[in-house]
N, C-alpha and C positions, 0 to 999 in steps of 0.2 A: 485371572483373565479379565474380569470386569474392571478391576483396578487399572490394568494396562490400557484398556479401551478409554477409560476416563482420562488418563494421562495424555493419550494421543489426541483426544478431542480438545483438551485444555491447551495443548501446544498449538494445535491448528487454529483455535480461536484467538490465542494470543498473537500469533503471526498475522492473522487477519486484522486485529486491532492495531498492530504496529504498522502494517501497510496503510491502513486508513489514516493514521496519524501522519505518516510521511507524505502521503498524497495531499492531505490538508495543508501541511506546511509548504509543500511545493506549489499548491494553488495560490496561497496567500503571497508567496514570494513572486509568483508569476504576475500578480497584479502590480507589483512594485518594479519589476525588472523584465525587460524584453528577453534577455538571455535565460532567465529563470522560467519564463513562460514557454520558451521553446523546449527547454528540458522537461517541463511538465507535460506538454503536448506529446513529446516523444515517448515518455513513460506511459502515458495513457494509451498511445498506439500499441506499444509493446504488450501491455496487459490485455488489450482487446483483440489482438491478432488471433485468428483461428487457423 
């Protein structure tokens, strides 16, 4: 049971790291391209909607 919890936490953390990497890449691309900036802003809005 504890091992299963550890695996779930690891998966959740890894997904968070992947999301951060993707958002960082989108942010850098947004500096270079107006189209990429719009995509980045859209993604941020989607992630912050409540």
